[in-house]
N, CA, C, O and CB atoms as a CASP TS submission, in Angstrom:
PFRMAT TS
TARGET T0000
AUTHOR 0000-0000-0000
METHOD Language model
MODEL 1
PARENT N/A
ATOM      1  N   MET     1     -13.479  45.931 -11.529  1.00  0.00           N
ATOM      2  CA  MET     1     -12.820  46.947 -10.309  1.00  0.00           C
ATOM      3  C   MET     1     -14.009  47.342 -10.044  1.00  0.00           C
ATOM      4  O   MET     1     -14.251  47.350  -8.837  1.00  0.00           O
ATOM      5  CB  MET     1     -11.679  48.258 -10.614  1.00  0.00           C
ATOM      6  N   ASP     2     -14.853  47.675 -10.720  1.00  0.00           N
ATOM      7  CA  ASP     2     -15.892  48.457 -10.591  1.00  0.00           C
ATOM      8  C   ASP     2     -16.932  47.926  -9.742  1.00  0.00           C
ATOM      9  O   ASP     2     -17.392  48.614  -8.831  1.00  0.00           O
ATOM     10  CB  ASP     2     -16.346  48.753 -11.771  1.00  0.00           C
ATOM     11  N   ALA     3     -17.373  46.647  -9.995  1.00  0.00           N
ATOM     12  CA  ALA     3     -18.334  45.873  -9.677  1.00  0.00           C
ATOM     13  C   ALA     3     -17.928  45.551  -8.589  1.00  0.00           C
ATOM     14  O   ALA     3     -18.819  45.691  -7.751  1.00  0.00           O
ATOM     15  CB  ALA     3     -18.669  44.921 -10.448  1.00  0.00           C
ATOM     16  N   TYR     4     -16.822  45.109  -8.095  1.00  0.00           N
ATOM     17  CA  TYR     4     -15.844  44.455  -6.695  1.00  0.00           C
ATOM     18  C   TYR     4     -16.382  46.288  -5.575  1.00  0.00           C
ATOM     19  O   TYR     4     -17.234  46.377  -4.692  1.00  0.00           O
ATOM     20  CB  TYR     4     -13.075  44.169  -7.344  1.00  0.00           C
ATOM     21  N   GLU     5     -15.775  47.029  -5.950  1.00  0.00           N
ATOM     22  CA  GLU     5     -16.243  48.150  -5.184  1.00  0.00           C
ATOM     23  C   GLU     5     -17.500  48.405  -4.603  1.00  0.00           C
ATOM     24  O   GLU     5     -17.807  48.541  -3.418  1.00  0.00           O
ATOM     25  CB  GLU     5     -16.094  49.052  -5.816  1.00  0.00           C
ATOM     26  N   ASP     6     -18.315  48.457  -5.838  1.00  0.00           N
ATOM     27  CA  ASP     6     -19.947  48.240  -5.451  1.00  0.00           C
ATOM     28  C   ASP     6     -20.423  47.162  -4.625  1.00  0.00           C
ATOM     29  O   ASP     6     -21.369  47.510  -3.919  1.00  0.00           O
ATOM     30  CB  ASP     6     -20.754  48.021  -6.643  1.00  0.00           C
ATOM     31  N   MET     7     -19.983  45.680  -4.459  1.00  0.00           N
ATOM     32  CA  MET     7     -20.065  45.044  -4.158  1.00  0.00           C
ATOM     33  C   MET     7     -19.461  45.342  -2.463  1.00  0.00           C
ATOM     34  O   MET     7     -20.166  45.288  -1.455  1.00  0.00           O
ATOM     35  CB  MET     7     -19.757  44.334  -5.114  1.00  0.00           C
ATOM     36  N   VAL     8     -18.515  45.545  -2.491  1.00  0.00           N
ATOM     37  CA  VAL     8     -17.759  46.067  -1.253  1.00  0.00           C
ATOM     38  C   VAL     8     -18.851  47.167   0.061  1.00  0.00           C
ATOM     39  O   VAL     8     -19.137  47.174   1.258  1.00  0.00           O
ATOM     40  CB  VAL     8     -16.345  47.137  -2.077  1.00  0.00           C
ATOM     41  N   GLN     9     -19.100  47.908  -1.137  1.00  0.00           N
ATOM     42  CA  GLN     9     -19.989  49.035  -0.576  1.00  0.00           C
ATOM     43  C   GLN     9     -21.381  48.618  -0.269  1.00  0.00           C
ATOM     44  O   GLN     9     -22.000  49.120   0.669  1.00  0.00           O
ATOM     45  CB  GLN     9     -20.078  50.196  -1.553  1.00  0.00           C
ATOM     46  N   HIS    10     -21.751  47.947  -0.843  1.00  0.00           N
ATOM     47  CA  HIS    10     -23.373  47.552  -0.838  1.00  0.00           C
ATOM     48  C   HIS    10     -23.145  46.411   0.185  1.00  0.00           C
ATOM     49  O   HIS    10     -24.165  46.407   0.873  1.00  0.00           O
ATOM     50  CB  HIS    10     -24.187  46.978  -2.519  1.00  0.00           C
ATOM     51  N   THR    11     -22.415  45.565   0.567  1.00  0.00           N
ATOM     52  CA  THR    11     -22.431  44.331   1.670  1.00  0.00           C
ATOM     53  C   THR    11     -22.025  45.068   3.052  1.00  0.00           C
ATOM     54  O   THR    11     -22.813  44.912   3.985  1.00  0.00           O
ATOM     55  CB  THR    11     -21.191  42.959   1.264  1.00  0.00           C
ATOM     56  N   ALA    12     -21.179  45.646   3.214  1.00  0.00           N
ATOM     57  CA  ALA    12     -20.951  46.177   4.586  1.00  0.00           C
ATOM     58  C   ALA    12     -21.363  46.560   5.187  1.00  0.00           C
ATOM     59  O   ALA    12     -21.873  47.565   4.690  1.00  0.00           O
ATOM     60  CB  ALA    12     -20.478  46.680   4.863  1.00  0.00           C
ATOM     61  N   THR    13     -21.712  46.443   6.725  1.00  0.00           N
ATOM     62  CA  THR    13     -22.771  46.830   7.618  1.00  0.00           C
ATOM     63  C   THR    13     -21.794  47.445   8.827  1.00  0.00           C
ATOM     64  O   THR    13     -20.621  47.088   8.940  1.00  0.00           O
ATOM     65  CB  THR    13     -23.854  45.462   8.071  1.00  0.00           C
ATOM     66  N   GLU    14     -22.390  48.357   9.664  1.00  0.00           N
ATOM     67  CA  GLU    14     -21.756  48.305  10.756  1.00  0.00           C
ATOM     68  C   GLU    14     -21.438  47.155  12.138  1.00  0.00           C
ATOM     69  O   GLU    14     -20.548  47.036  12.980  1.00  0.00           O
ATOM     70  CB  GLU    14     -22.257  49.206  11.044  1.00  0.00           C
ATOM     71  N   CYS    15     -22.809  46.383  11.773  1.00  0.00           N
ATOM     72  CA  CYS    15     -22.135  45.009  12.304  1.00  0.00           C
ATOM     73  C   CYS    15     -21.436  43.906  11.540  1.00  0.00           C
ATOM     74  O   CYS    15     -21.025  42.912  12.139  1.00  0.00           O
ATOM     75  CB  CYS    15     -23.083  44.308  12.893  1.00  0.00           C
ATOM     76  N   ALA    16     -21.340  44.003  10.683  1.00  0.00           N
ATOM     77  CA  ALA    16     -20.124  43.258   9.614  1.00  0.00           C
ATOM     78  C   ALA    16     -19.315  44.271   8.598  1.00  0.00           C
ATOM     79  O   ALA    16     -19.894  44.566   7.554  1.00  0.00           O
ATOM     80  CB  ALA    16     -20.943  42.072   8.486  1.00  0.00           C
ATOM     81  N   PRO    17     -18.452  44.632   8.762  1.00  0.00           N
ATOM     82  CA  PRO    17     -17.740  45.723   8.233  1.00  0.00           C
ATOM     83  C   PRO    17     -16.826  44.174   6.956  1.00  0.00           C
ATOM     84  O   PRO    17     -16.616  42.967   7.074  1.00  0.00           O
ATOM     85  CB  PRO    17     -16.541  46.933   9.847  1.00  0.00           C
ATOM     86  N   TRP    18     -16.586  45.202   5.925  1.00  0.00           N
ATOM     87  CA  TRP    18     -15.515  44.772   5.458  1.00  0.00           C
ATOM     88  C   TRP    18     -14.265  45.285   5.377  1.00  0.00           C
ATOM     89  O   TRP    18     -14.191  46.409   4.880  1.00  0.00           O
ATOM     90  CB  TRP    18     -15.741  44.541   4.603  1.00  0.00           C
ATOM     91  N   HIS    19     -12.977  44.618   5.833  1.00  0.00           N
ATOM     92  CA  HIS    19     -11.959  44.758   5.635  1.00  0.00           C
ATOM     93  C   HIS    19     -10.944  44.733   4.393  1.00  0.00           C
ATOM     94  O   HIS    19     -10.073  43.870   4.497  1.00  0.00           O
ATOM     95  CB  HIS    19     -11.825  44.230   6.291  1.00  0.00           C
ATOM     96  N   VAL    20     -10.900  45.531   3.226  1.00  0.00           N
ATOM     97  CA  VAL    20      -9.983  45.816   1.947  1.00  0.00           C
ATOM     98  C   VAL    20      -8.645  45.551   2.811  1.00  0.00           C
ATOM     99  O   VAL    20      -8.392  46.153   3.854  1.00  0.00           O
ATOM    100  CB  VAL    20     -10.132  47.581   1.119  1.00  0.00           C
ATOM    101  N   VAL    21      -7.799  44.531   2.207  1.00  0.00           N
ATOM    102  CA  VAL    21      -6.708  44.395   2.468  1.00  0.00           C
ATOM    103  C   VAL    21      -5.829  43.763   1.633  1.00  0.00           C
ATOM    104  O   VAL    21      -5.868  42.688   1.034  1.00  0.00           O
ATOM    105  CB  VAL    21      -6.726  43.994   3.399  1.00  0.00           C
ATOM    106  N   PRO    22      -4.485  45.248   1.768  1.00  0.00           N
ATOM    107  CA  PRO    22      -3.654  44.544   0.746  1.00  0.00           C
ATOM    108  C   PRO    22      -2.678  43.274   0.886  1.00  0.00           C
ATOM    109  O   PRO    22      -1.979  42.958   1.848  1.00  0.00           O
ATOM    110  CB  PRO    22      -2.897  45.479   0.304  1.00  0.00           C
ATOM    111  N   ALA    23      -2.832  42.653  -0.335  1.00  0.00           N
ATOM    112  CA  ALA    23      -1.671  41.357  -0.151  1.00  0.00           C
ATOM    113  C   ALA    23      -0.635  41.294  -1.307  1.00  0.00           C
ATOM    114  O   ALA    23      -0.636  40.386  -2.138  1.00  0.00           O
ATOM    115  CB  ALA    23      -2.452  39.762  -0.163  1.00  0.00           C
ATOM    116  N   ASP    24       0.294  42.375  -1.298  1.00  0.00           N
ATOM    117  CA  ASP    24       1.282  42.657  -2.337  1.00  0.00           C
ATOM    118  C   ASP    24       2.568  41.951  -1.038  1.00  0.00           C
ATOM    119  O   ASP    24       3.580  41.488  -1.565  1.00  0.00           O
ATOM    120  CB  ASP    24       1.362  44.726  -3.011  1.00  0.00           C
ATOM    121  N   HIS    25       2.515  41.887   0.440  1.00  0.00           N
ATOM    122  CA  HIS    25       3.569  41.416   1.234  1.00  0.00           C
ATOM    123  C   HIS    25       2.837  40.511   2.214  1.00  0.00           C
ATOM    124  O   HIS    25       1.788  41.002   2.630  1.00  0.00           O
ATOM    125  CB  HIS    25       4.414  42.577   1.911  1.00  0.00           C
ATOM    126  N   LYS    26       3.041  39.711   2.523  1.00  0.00           N
ATOM    127  CA  LYS    26       2.524  38.884   3.409  1.00  0.00           C
ATOM    128  C   LYS    26       2.653  39.802   4.928  1.00  0.00           C
ATOM    129  O   LYS    26       1.661  40.043   5.616  1.00  0.00           O
ATOM    130  CB  LYS    26       3.367  37.393   3.305  1.00  0.00           C
ATOM    131  N   TRP    27       3.496  40.070   5.148  1.00  0.00           N
ATOM    132  CA  TRP    27       4.267  40.727   6.676  1.00  0.00           C
ATOM    133  C   TRP    27       2.818  42.075   6.584  1.00  0.00           C
ATOM    134  O   TRP    27       1.927  41.990   7.429  1.00  0.00           O
ATOM    135  CB  TRP    27       6.724  41.620   6.433  1.00  0.00           C
ATOM    136  N   PHE    28       2.788  42.631   6.062  1.00  0.00           N
ATOM    137  CA  PHE    28       1.864  43.987   6.285  1.00  0.00           C
ATOM    138  C   PHE    28       0.726  43.608   5.811  1.00  0.00           C
ATOM    139  O   PHE    28      -0.019  44.584   5.725  1.00  0.00           O
ATOM    140  CB  PHE    28       2.280  45.364   5.565  1.00  0.00           C
ATOM    141  N   THR    29      -0.027  42.132   5.271  1.00  0.00           N
ATOM    142  CA  THR    29      -1.386  41.822   5.174  1.00  0.00           C
ATOM    143  C   THR    29      -1.463  41.029   6.573  1.00  0.00           C
ATOM    144  O   THR    29      -2.629  40.789   6.884  1.00  0.00           O
ATOM    145  CB  THR    29      -1.820  40.963   3.748  1.00  0.00           C
ATOM    146  N   ARG    30      -0.823  40.719   7.186  1.00  0.00           N
ATOM    147  CA  ARG    30      -0.708  40.017   8.224  1.00  0.00           C
ATOM    148  C   ARG    30      -1.008  41.332   9.412  1.00  0.00           C
ATOM    149  O   ARG    30      -1.801  41.198  10.344  1.00  0.00           O
ATOM    150  CB  ARG    30       0.799  39.168   8.206  1.00  0.00           C
ATOM    151  N   LEU    31      -0.325  42.400   9.194  1.00  0.00           N
ATOM    152  CA  LEU    31       0.000  43.557  10.139  1.00  0.00           C
ATOM    153  C   LEU    31      -1.464  44.189   9.963  1.00  0.00           C
ATOM    154  O   LEU    31      -2.233  44.283  10.920  1.00  0.00           O
ATOM    155  CB  LEU    31       1.442  44.645   9.665  1.00  0.00           C
ATOM    156  N   VAL    32      -1.695  44.489   9.051  1.00  0.00           N
ATOM    157  CA  VAL    32      -3.210  45.140   8.421  1.00  0.00           C
ATOM    158  C   VAL    32      -4.340  43.855   9.230  1.00  0.00           C
ATOM    159  O   VAL    32      -5.284  44.232   9.925  1.00  0.00           O
ATOM    160  CB  VAL    32      -3.294  45.076   6.062  1.00  0.00           C
ATOM    161  N   VAL    33      -4.145  42.860   9.075  1.00  0.00           N
ATOM    162  CA  VAL    33      -5.663  42.110  10.185  1.00  0.00           C
ATOM    163  C   VAL    33      -5.233  42.025  11.411  1.00  0.00           C
ATOM    164  O   VAL    33      -6.117  41.797  12.237  1.00  0.00           O
ATOM    165  CB  VAL    33      -6.278  40.367   9.889  1.00  0.00           C
ATOM    166  N   SER    34      -4.018  42.147  11.861  1.00  0.00           N
ATOM    167  CA  SER    34      -4.144  41.526  13.041  1.00  0.00           C
ATOM    168  C   SER    34      -4.151  43.060  13.923  1.00  0.00           C
ATOM    169  O   SER    34      -3.972  42.799  15.113  1.00  0.00           O
ATOM    170  CB  SER    34      -2.839  40.284  13.348  1.00  0.00           C
ATOM    171  N   THR    35      -4.273  44.278  13.741  1.00  0.00           N
ATOM    172  CA  THR    35      -4.769  45.436  14.205  1.00  0.00           C
ATOM    173  C   THR    35      -6.073  45.506  13.768  1.00  0.00           C
ATOM    174  O   THR    35      -6.856  45.776  14.680  1.00  0.00           O
ATOM    175  CB  THR    35      -4.032  46.535  13.845  1.00  0.00           C
ATOM    176  N   ALA    36      -6.500  45.377  12.844  1.00  0.00           N
ATOM    177  CA  ALA    36      -8.410  45.204  12.769  1.00  0.00           C
ATOM    178  C   ALA    36      -8.948  44.716  13.895  1.00  0.00           C
ATOM    179  O   ALA    36      -9.832  45.204  14.600  1.00  0.00           O
ATOM    180  CB  ALA    36      -9.070  44.093  11.630  1.00  0.00           C
ATOM    181  N   ILE    37      -8.118  43.330  14.056  1.00  0.00           N
ATOM    182  CA  ILE    37      -8.593  42.195  15.336  1.00  0.00           C
ATOM    183  C   ILE    37      -8.003  42.655  16.239  1.00  0.00           C
ATOM    184  O   ILE    37      -8.542  42.313  17.292  1.00  0.00           O
ATOM    185  CB  ILE    37      -8.241  40.613  15.313  1.00  0.00           C
ATOM    186  N   ILE    38      -7.127  43.289  16.394  1.00  0.00           N
ATOM    187  CA  ILE    38      -7.191  44.045  17.885  1.00  0.00           C
ATOM    188  C   ILE    38      -8.057  45.236  18.387  1.00  0.00           C
ATOM    189  O   ILE    38      -8.418  45.306  19.562  1.00  0.00           O
ATOM    190  CB  ILE    38      -5.946  44.565  18.121  1.00  0.00           C
ATOM    191  N   GLU    39      -8.423  46.301  17.321  1.00  0.00           N
ATOM    192  CA  GLU    39      -9.133  47.059  17.523  1.00  0.00           C
ATOM    193  C   GLU    39     -10.929  46.883  17.416  1.00  0.00           C
ATOM    194  O   GLU    39     -11.862  47.682  17.495  1.00  0.00           O
ATOM    195  CB  GLU    39      -8.540  47.842  16.830  1.00  0.00           C
ATOM    196  N   LYS    40     -10.843  45.730  17.247  1.00  0.00           N
ATOM    197  CA  LYS    40     -12.167  45.485  16.989  1.00  0.00           C
ATOM    198  C   LYS    40     -12.654  44.700  18.970  1.00  0.00           C
ATOM    199  O   LYS    40     -13.592  44.735  19.766  1.00  0.00           O
ATOM    200  CB  LYS    40     -12.255  44.170  15.236  1.00  0.00           C
ATOM    201  N   LEU    41     -11.666  44.276  18.884  1.00  0.00           N
ATOM    202  CA  LEU    41     -11.248  43.467  20.755  1.00  0.00           C
ATOM    203  C   LEU    41     -11.571  44.521  21.099  1.00  0.00           C
ATOM    204  O   LEU    41     -12.696  44.841  21.483  1.00  0.00           O
ATOM    205  CB  LEU    41      -9.524  42.874  21.529  1.00  0.00           C
ATOM    206  N   ARG    42     -10.607  45.214  21.003  1.00  0.00           N
ATOM    207  CA  ARG    42     -10.371  46.823  22.708  1.00  0.00           C
ATOM    208  C   ARG    42     -12.016  47.016  22.305  1.00  0.00           C
ATOM    209  O   ARG    42     -12.729  46.735  23.268  1.00  0.00           O
ATOM    210  CB  ARG    42      -8.776  49.212  22.326  1.00  0.00           C
ATOM    211  N   SER    43     -12.918  47.513  20.868  1.00  0.00           N
ATOM    212  CA  SER    43     -13.849  47.973  21.696  1.00  0.00           C
ATOM    213  C   SER    43     -14.955  47.651  22.191  1.00  0.00           C
ATOM    214  O   SER    43     -15.810  48.470  22.528  1.00  0.00           O
ATOM    215  CB  SER    43     -14.069  48.674  21.426  1.00  0.00           C
ATOM    216  N   LEU    44     -15.063  46.385  22.291  1.00  0.00           N
ATOM    217  CA  LEU    44     -16.110  45.575  22.828  1.00  0.00           C
ATOM    218  C   LEU    44     -15.677  45.417  24.689  1.00  0.00           C
ATOM    219  O   LEU    44     -16.446  44.858  25.471  1.00  0.00           O
ATOM    220  CB  LEU    44     -16.110  43.929  21.827  1.00  0.00           C
ATOM    221  N   LYS    45     -14.970  45.736  24.918  1.00  0.00           N
ATOM    222  CA  LYS    45     -14.365  46.357  26.253  1.00  0.00           C
ATOM    223  C   LYS    45     -14.709  44.942  27.416  1.00  0.00           C
ATOM    224  O   LYS    45     -15.329  44.974  28.479  1.00  0.00           O
ATOM    225  CB  LYS    45     -15.356  48.152  26.757  1.00  0.00           C
ATOM    226  N   LEU    46     -14.104  43.884  26.790  1.00  0.00           N
ATOM    227  CA  LEU    46     -14.683  42.704  27.757  1.00  0.00           C
ATOM    228  C   LEU    46     -14.028  42.802  28.915  1.00  0.00           C
ATOM    229  O   LEU    46     -13.049  43.501  29.175  1.00  0.00           O
ATOM    230  CB  LEU    46     -14.514  41.221  27.264  1.00  0.00           C
ATOM    231  N   HIS    47     -14.600  42.091  29.574  1.00  0.00           N
ATOM    232  CA  HIS    47     -14.058  41.662  31.048  1.00  0.00           C
ATOM    233  C   HIS    47     -14.555  40.683  31.841  1.00  0.00           C
ATOM    234  O   HIS    47     -15.698  40.225  31.839  1.00  0.00           O
ATOM    235  CB  HIS    47     -14.123  42.624  31.889  1.00  0.00           C
ATOM    236  N   PHE    48     -13.251  40.270  32.800  1.00  0.00           N
ATOM    237  CA  PHE    48     -13.724  39.077  33.158  1.00  0.00           C
ATOM    238  C   PHE    48     -14.766  38.990  34.435  1.00  0.00           C
ATOM    239  O   PHE    48     -14.465  39.612  35.454  1.00  0.00           O
ATOM    240  CB  PHE    48     -12.560  38.311  33.371  1.00  0.00           C
ATOM    241  N   PRO    49     -16.060  38.179  34.388  1.00  0.00           N
ATOM    242  CA  PRO    49     -17.065  38.705  35.270  1.00  0.00           C
ATOM    243  C   PRO    49     -16.494  38.426  36.541  1.00  0.00           C
ATOM    244  O   PRO    49     -15.506  37.700  36.657  1.00  0.00           O
ATOM    245  CB  PRO    49     -18.478  38.116  35.095  1.00  0.00           C
ATOM    246  N   THR    50     -17.259  39.147  37.813  1.00  0.00           N
ATOM    247  CA  THR    50     -16.790  38.995  39.156  1.00  0.00           C
ATOM    248  C   THR    50     -18.101  38.021  39.892  1.00  0.00           C
ATOM    249  O   THR    50     -19.290  38.253  39.677  1.00  0.00           O
ATOM    250  CB  THR    50     -16.511  40.662  39.903  1.00  0.00           C
ATOM    251  N   LEU    51     -17.784  37.325  40.452  1.00  0.00           N
ATOM    252  CA  LEU    51     -18.313  36.125  41.093  1.00  0.00           C
ATOM    253  C   LEU    51     -18.560  36.544  42.547  1.00  0.00           C
ATOM    254  O   LEU    51     -17.771  37.308  43.103  1.00  0.00           O
ATOM    255  CB  LEU    51     -17.306  34.860  40.972  1.00  0.00           C
ATOM    256  N   THR    52     -19.501  36.122  43.093  1.00  0.00           N
ATOM    257  CA  THR    52     -19.977  36.292  44.412  1.00  0.00           C
ATOM    258  C   THR    52     -18.897  35.099  45.355  1.00  0.00           C
ATOM    259  O   THR    52     -18.435  34.197  44.656  1.00  0.00           O
ATOM    260  CB  THR    52     -21.841  35.942  44.427  1.00  0.00           C
ATOM    261  N   PRO    53     -18.590  35.085  46.536  1.00  0.00           N
ATOM    262  CA  PRO    53     -18.190  34.295  47.373  1.00  0.00           C
ATOM    263  C   PRO    53     -18.734  32.834  47.132  1.00  0.00           C
ATOM    264  O   PRO    53     -17.910  31.925  47.233  1.00  0.00           O
ATOM    265  CB  PRO    53     -18.493  34.845  48.571  1.00  0.00           C
ATOM    266  N   ASP    54     -20.368  32.438  46.745  1.00  0.00           N
ATOM    267  CA  ASP    54     -20.883  31.513  46.835  1.00  0.00           C
ATOM    268  C   ASP    54     -20.968  30.934  45.729  1.00  0.00           C
ATOM    269  O   ASP    54     -21.163  29.720  45.659  1.00  0.00           O
ATOM    270  CB  ASP    54     -21.756  31.636  47.356  1.00  0.00           C
ATOM    271  N   GLU    55     -20.823  31.786  44.568  1.00  0.00           N
ATOM    272  CA  GLU    55     -20.169  31.238  43.047  1.00  0.00           C
ATOM    273  C   GLU    55     -18.503  30.934  43.378  1.00  0.00           C
ATOM    274  O   GLU    55     -18.136  29.758  43.372  1.00  0.00           O
ATOM    275  CB  GLU    55     -20.324  32.693  41.589  1.00  0.00           C
ATOM    276  N   LYS    56     -17.836  31.665  43.571  1.00  0.00           N
ATOM    277  CA  LYS    56     -16.559  30.708  43.764  1.00  0.00           C
ATOM    278  C   LYS    56     -16.702  29.837  44.242  1.00  0.00           C
ATOM    279  O   LYS    56     -16.437  28.922  43.462  1.00  0.00           O
ATOM    280  CB  LYS    56     -15.589  31.006  44.343  1.00  0.00           C
ATOM    281  N   LYS    57     -17.128  29.331  45.580  1.00  0.00           N
ATOM    282  CA  LYS    57     -16.932  28.260  46.473  1.00  0.00           C
ATOM    283  C   LYS    57     -17.973  27.286  45.313  1.00  0.00           C
ATOM    284  O   LYS    57     -17.577  26.120  45.283  1.00  0.00           O
ATOM    285  CB  LYS    57     -17.489  28.588  48.369  1.00  0.00           C
ATOM    286  N   ALA    58     -18.975  27.497  44.550  1.00  0.00           N
ATOM    287  CA  ALA    58     -19.248  26.109  43.462  1.00  0.00           C
ATOM    288  C   ALA    58     -18.325  25.955  42.557  1.00  0.00           C
ATOM    289  O   ALA    58     -18.368  24.821  42.080  1.00  0.00           O
ATOM    290  CB  ALA    58     -20.538  26.133  42.563  1.00  0.00           C
ATOM    291  N   LEU    59     -17.278  26.804  41.993  1.00  0.00           N
ATOM    292  CA  LEU    59     -17.027  26.762  40.715  1.00  0.00           C
ATOM    293  C   LEU    59     -15.564  25.974  41.537  1.00  0.00           C
ATOM    294  O   LEU    59     -15.082  25.011  40.941  1.00  0.00           O
ATOM    295  CB  LEU    59     -17.068  28.374  39.623  1.00  0.00           C
ATOM    296  N   GLY    60     -14.952  26.382  42.791  1.00  0.00           N
ATOM    297  CA  GLY    60     -13.796  25.263  43.296  1.00  0.00           C
ATOM    298  C   GLY    60     -14.548  23.671  43.556  1.00  0.00           C
ATOM    299  O   GLY    60     -13.781  22.710  43.618  1.00  0.00           O
ATOM    300  N   VAL    61     -15.940  23.450  43.691  1.00  0.00           N
ATOM    301  CA  VAL    61     -16.389  21.876  44.157  1.00  0.00           C
ATOM    302  C   VAL    61     -16.470  21.312  42.933  1.00  0.00           C
ATOM    303  O   VAL    61     -16.368  20.103  42.728  1.00  0.00           O
ATOM    304  CB  VAL    61     -17.876  21.629  45.011  1.00  0.00           C
ATOM    305  N   ALA    62     -16.724  22.481  41.772  1.00  0.00           N
ATOM    306  CA  ALA    62     -17.004  21.789  40.399  1.00  0.00           C
ATOM    307  C   ALA    62     -15.480  21.504  39.906  1.00  0.00           C
ATOM    308  O   ALA    62     -15.267  20.302  39.741  1.00  0.00           O
ATOM    309  CB  ALA    62     -17.958  22.851  39.223  1.00  0.00           C
ATOM    310  N   ARG    63     -14.550  22.222  39.680  1.00  0.00           N
ATOM    311  CA  ARG    63     -12.801  21.765  39.741  1.00  0.00           C
ATOM    312  C   ARG    63     -12.360  20.790  40.053  1.00  0.00           C
ATOM    313  O   ARG    63     -11.791  19.886  39.442  1.00  0.00           O
ATOM    314  CB  ARG    63     -11.998  22.334  40.482  1.00  0.00           C
ATOM    315  N   ALA    64     -12.737  21.028  41.501  1.00  0.00           N
ATOM    316  CA  ALA    64     -12.069  19.155  42.358  1.00  0.00           C
ATOM    317  C   ALA    64     -13.218  17.880  41.760  1.00  0.00           C
ATOM    318  O   ALA    64     -12.899  16.693  41.681  1.00  0.00           O
ATOM    319  CB  ALA    64     -12.359  19.121  44.918  1.00  0.00           C
ATOM    320  N   GLU    65     -14.208  18.281  41.483  1.00  0.00           N
ATOM    321  CA  GLU    65     -14.955  17.171  41.028  1.00  0.00           C
ATOM    322  C   GLU    65     -14.419  16.501  39.306  1.00  0.00           C
ATOM    323  O   GLU    65     -14.522  15.440  38.691  1.00  0.00           O
ATOM    324  CB  GLU    65     -16.606  17.794  41.062  1.00  0.00           C
ATOM    325  N   LEU    66     -13.830  17.857  39.083  1.00  0.00           N
ATOM    326  CA  LEU    66     -13.636  17.210  37.577  1.00  0.00           C
ATOM    327  C   LEU    66     -12.286  16.627  37.306  1.00  0.00           C
ATOM    328  O   LEU    66     -11.915  15.777  36.497  1.00  0.00           O
ATOM    329  CB  LEU    66     -13.845  18.311  36.425  1.00  0.00           C
ATOM    330  N   THR    67     -11.480  17.525  38.472  1.00  0.00           N
ATOM    331  CA  THR    67      -9.964  16.997  38.335  1.00  0.00           C
ATOM    332  C   THR    67      -9.514  16.081  39.411  1.00  0.00           C
ATOM    333  O   THR    67      -8.343  15.773  39.634  1.00  0.00           O
ATOM    334  CB  THR    67      -8.942  18.178  38.346  1.00  0.00           C
ATOM    335  N   ARG    68     -10.353  15.758  39.925  1.00  0.00           N
ATOM    336  CA  ARG    68     -10.405  13.903  41.027  1.00  0.00           C
ATOM    337  C   ARG    68      -9.856  12.722  40.003  1.00  0.00           C
ATOM    338  O   ARG    68     -10.379  12.429  38.928  1.00  0.00           O
ATOM    339  CB  ARG    68     -12.598  13.166  41.578  1.00  0.00           C
ATOM    340  N   ASP    69      -8.964  12.261  40.445  1.00  0.00           N
ATOM    341  CA  ASP    69      -8.672  10.936  39.978  1.00  0.00           C
ATOM    342  C   ASP    69      -9.533   9.843  39.758  1.00  0.00           C
ATOM    343  O   ASP    69     -10.375   9.403  40.541  1.00  0.00           O
ATOM    344  CB  ASP    69      -7.913  10.502  40.682  1.00  0.00           C
ATOM    345  N   GLY    70      -9.169   9.322  38.289  1.00  0.00           N
ATOM    346  CA  GLY    70     -10.624   8.521  37.644  1.00  0.00           C
ATOM    347  C   GLY    70     -11.749   8.925  37.547  1.00  0.00           C
ATOM    348  O   GLY    70     -12.784   8.265  37.462  1.00  0.00           O
ATOM    349  N   ALA    71     -11.607  10.040  37.555  1.00  0.00           N
ATOM    350  CA  ALA    71     -12.856  10.780  36.880  1.00  0.00           C
ATOM    351  C   ALA    71     -12.937  11.281  35.562  1.00  0.00           C
ATOM    352  O   ALA    71     -13.968  11.832  35.174  1.00  0.00           O
ATOM    353  CB  ALA    71     -13.150  11.855  37.539  1.00  0.00           C
TER
END
């Protein structure tokens, strides 16, 4: 157990943290893992990019070409 704790403490970083998850009950394990993922995603403050009218038009043209029958 000491070696395990030592390994976690010395290999976890801010960029690549370890998350020690209890595995006694699958439902609880899944809850802990999903919560960690949700918290990380929220911390990234992701958002859809804003497009200029020209970029939107170019995307429309590309979509039309890709969805055209026989393409």
